[in-house]
N, C-alpha and C positions, 0 to 999 in steps of 0.2 A: 504494500500500500504506500502511495506517495506521501511524503511529509506534508503535514497540514497543521498550521497553527491552531485552527479551530478544533481539530481532533485532540490536540494537546490540552486545550482548555477544557474540553469535555472529559478527558481522562482525569484531569485535576479535580473537577467538581464531584461532589457527592452530597447526599442529603445530611447535612450537619445535624448532629443530635445535641451538641453543646456549642453555644456561641459565647464569645467574650464580650460582656456588656461594656467593658472599658474601651472597646474599639468600634466606634460608630462608623457607618458608611458615609463617605464624603458626599457633599452635595453634588459635585461634578459627576461622580460615578452613579449616584442615584438618578441624576438627570438622564444619563445614557440609558439606563434600564427602563425608565418611564417612557422615554422617546421610542424605544424598541417596542414597547407595548402599544403605543399610539400608532406605530407604523405597521403593525401586524395585519395581515389580510383577514377579511371576514366575508361571509356570504352576502353577496349583493352590496358590499361596502357599507352595511348597516351599522357596524360596530355596536352591537346590541348589549353593551355592558358598560359598567363603570368600575374604576378602581378606587377604593378608599385607602388613602395613605395614612396609617395610624402611627403616631409617634407619642401620643399621650400615655404616660406610664400607667395611669389608673385604668384607662380604657383597655390597654393591652392586658393588664392583670385580670380584668373582667372577662375578656375573651379567652384567656388561658384557662379559666375555670370551666368553660364549656368546650374546651378543645383538648380534652383528655390530659390536662395538666402538662402539655408539651412545652418544655422550657424555652425553646427558641422563640416562642411567641413573645416572651418578655425580655429575653436576653438579646435578641436582635435589636438594632437601633430603629429599624423600620419594619412595619408589618403591612403588607399589601393584601387587601381583601378584594378579590374579584367577585363582582356582583352582577348577575345577568338580569336583563329585563324580565319582568314577570309575565309579559305578553307583548306581542306586536300589536300596535294600534295604527290607525290611519294617521294620527298626528305624528307619531314617531317616524313612520315611513315618509311622510310628506316633508319632515324636517331634513331627512337624508337627501331627498330630491332637491330641496331648496338650496342646500349647501353645494350640491353638485352643479346646479345651474349657475350659482353665483361664481363658482371657481372655474367651471369649464365652459359655461355658456349653455344655451338651450339646444343641446344636440338632438339630431333627428332620432325619433323613437324613444328618447329618454323618458318622457312622460308616460308613454305607453308601457314601457318596461315596468315602471314602478306601480302603475295601475294594475298590471297583471300580477305583480308581487302581492299587492293588497288583496286581489281577488283570490289568491292562493292561501295567504297567511291568515287573513282576518276571520274566515269561517272556522278555522281549526280550533281545537280545544286549547285553552290557555296553557295547560301543562305541556302539551306538545310543543307549543311555541317557546315556552321557557326553556325546555330541554334543548331546543335548537339554538337558542341564544346562548345557553351555557356552553355548548360545544364551540361557539365562536370565542368565548372567553378563554377556553382552554388553549386555543391556538395562540392567543396573546400571552398566556401563561408560559407556553413553550419559548416564545420569543424572549420573555423576561428572564427565564432561566439561562438561556444561551448568552444573553447580554451580560448577565451577572457573572457567568463563568469567564467571559472575555475580559471583564473588568476586575477579576480577582476577588469577587464578592461571593460569599457563601449564601445559599438559600435552601429552604426546605419546604417543598410543596406539601400541603396538608389537606386531606379530606376528612381527617379525624376530628370533627367538631359537630356541634348541634347547630345547623344553619338557622333554625327559627330563633334561637337564642342570640346568635350573632346579629341577625336582622334586627332584633329588638334593641340590642345594645347600641347599634349604629343608626337606628331609625330608618332602616332601608325600606320597610313596607310602604311608608308614606311617600317614598320616592319611586315606587313601582319597581323595586329591585329585590332580588334574592341572592344571598351569598352562596357561592359555589365552591370556592377553594381559597385557602390562605397561603401566603408566601412570605415568611419572615426573611429579612435580609440582614446580614451581619458578617462577622468574621469568626471562623471556627476557633474553638478552644482546644488547641492541640493536646493539652495535658489532661483534659477531662472527657474526651469523646472516644468511646470504645470502638466506634465504627471506623474512625480514621485509619486505624492500623490494619484493617481488613482489606484484602485485595478486592478490586472491583469485580463483580460477578455478573456476567451477561451471557445469554444464549449465543451459540455460534451463529455467524451470519447466515449459514445455510439453513438453520432452523427457523429463521425469520423471513428470509428473502427467497422467493420462488420465481424464477424467470419463466415467463410464458412466451415461447417463441412462435 
């Protein structure tokens, strides 16, 4: 395999189990990670999620209580909460279209495309639409994790939490959002993390990739 700086960064990263609270993520590196999230692709360009950037120690402590007491939630200097739209609405889709028209001009068939999108999405069950939106948030999560590795920042993706409780803590329901995944950002505690000493374990490429000729 050819040398790749990206693959070296991915080899370095792991899901840190202990972070050093005395080493905060710099604003410059945080900005890169958040910009990677913003630039992530989403279905029909809707970007149907928001990211809550939590730095308040008391709020992080409350979230840790409903996140299986996972220490990176409070040890990391920043906690990203990816929250997907609870549903697609005409207003939300129209806002996407309005931004596209403003930035790109009124391109042929643009209005018709998003009218077709509304005709497909709006009759669907809200839970189906939320799950679709959540999958878009996960694309952005992947971009955030890669950007963090490139910046030498540790992160730990977490689904082990009670979404309804996090939604309550952050007031997400009033915003039409539901939390789907947490991502603490920080620096690994090399002396206290048992996982750091373990070799990275992944399936062989042949077990994951099948070429269809």
